[in-house]
N, C-alpha and C positions, 0 to 999 in steps of 0.2 A: 504494500500500500504506500503510495506516494504521500509524503508530508505536504500539507498545504498551509498557507498563511491563514491564521484564524481571524474571524471578525472581531472588531472592537466591542460591539454590543450584540446581544442576541435576545430574541423573544423566547424565554424559557418555557412558557405555556405551550406555544406552537411546537417547539422542539421536543417537549416531553410527550405531547400527543402523537408525534411522529416517531418517538423513541430514537431520536438522532444521536449519533456518536460522532465526535470530532477527534481527529488525530492530526495535530498540526503543530505550528510553532508561532511564536512572536519573535520578530527580528530584534537584534541587539539594540538598534536605534529606537525601537518602540518602548523599551523598558527604561524610560527616563527617570521615574521615581526610584527604581531599584538602583540605577546607575549613580544616583545622588547619595546612596548610603554605603556604597562599596568603592574600592579603588578603581575597579574596572569590571564591566560585564564582559566575559570572555566567549560566551556562546549564545546562540538563540535559545529561548526558553522552549523546551519540548513539552507539549501539553496534550493530555488525553482527557476527553470529557464524555460523559454519558448523561443524557436527559431522559427522565422517565417519570411515571406517576406511580407512587407507592400504594400499598394496600389501604392506607388511610385517605387516599385520593389527594395527596399532597404532591405538588410538582417538586421534583428533586433534580439537582445538578451535582453529579459526583465527578471528581476529577483528580488528576495527578499531574504534577509539573516538576521539571528539573532544569537547572541552569548551572553553568560554571561561572564563578566569580573570583576576582582577585581581592584578597583582604590584606590588611596590614596587621602584623603581629604586634600586640600591645606590650610585649616584653622586649623584643629586639628591634622593632620598627622595620623589619624586612617584610616584603610581600610574600604571600603564599596563595595557592589555589585551593578553593573549596567548592565542592558540588553541593548545591542546595536542592533538597528533595522534599516535596510536600504532598500530602493527600488531603482532600477537603470534600465536604458534603454540605451543600446549601439547599435551602428551600426559600423561594422568594416570598416576600410579604408586601402587602400594599400599605400597611400602616404599622406604627409602633405597637399598638394593642395586640396585634397578632403574634408578636414575638413570644409572649408567655404561653401561647397555645401550641407552639411547636414542640415536638419531641426533642429531647436533649441531644440526639444523634445528629440533628441538623442545625447548622448555623443559619441565622436569618440573613437575607440579602434583599435590599430594597429595589423596587422598580424605579426607573427614571420617569420623566414626564411622558415618554412615548410607550410605556409599558414594556420596556426592555431592561436588561441589567448590564452594568458596565463589566464586561467579561475580562478585559485586560486589567482593569483596576483590581478585580477580585483576585486574579492570578498573581499580580504584583504584590498585593497585600499578603497573600499566603507565603510567597517566597521571602518577603522581608521578615515575616514572623519566624522563618527558619534561620535567620542570621544569628550567629552566636552573640551573646551579650558582650563578652570580652573576647574578641578574636585573638587566638594564639596558636602558634605551632604546637605540635606535640613536643614534650620536653626533649626528646632525643633528636629532634630536628631543629630546635631553636638555637640561635647563636649565643644566647645568654645561658651560661652553664648553670647547673643546679647549685654549684658552690657560690655563684654570684647572686642567686636569689635569696633574699632575706625575708623571713617571715616572723613577725612578732617582736623583733628587736629594734629599738630606737637608737640612733646615734647618741653618744654621750651628751653632746651639747643640747639635744632636744629633751633628753630624759631629765635634765636638771631644771628645765623651765617649769614655772608653776602651772598647775592645771587651770585653764580658764574657767572650768566648770566647778571649781571648788566652792565658789560662792553659792551655787545652786545646791550643793550638798549641805552647806550650813543652813540654808533656808528650809531644806527638807527636815532637818533635825529639830527645828523650832516647833 
């Protein structure tokens, strides 16, 4: 099956009624928000989507996405490559009140003014949620050795400074 460029928005109700599946990609230059959170996006985002109506008559969009990005290690400040992979399952809602009625296995996604959903936005959101909070190489690949990493010890000049929160401790005792 040939990979095709995916649409930016879709009508999930029509796609679910036709039980459509998408197997395609978003080009690097389309992933602007993701590019703003990483050093560089290195590959197209490969995306597989399935639209269907479940046993409770809810419209469902289930998907999977992968992309390669370059991140900066927060220990040694060198770049490294990471593959972001995510799976998601959405059910579109027309208003906020419907969110509480959704089963927990579905994330809500809102329709736009044309009755469609922002497909590229949802995929980018999911990929950004896969980013590590603190990007770092594995210890064995990092240029900062384990001996150079200090945990829990303060330099002597900092250890001698008075604690700025000592005043709060005295208030607590009153």
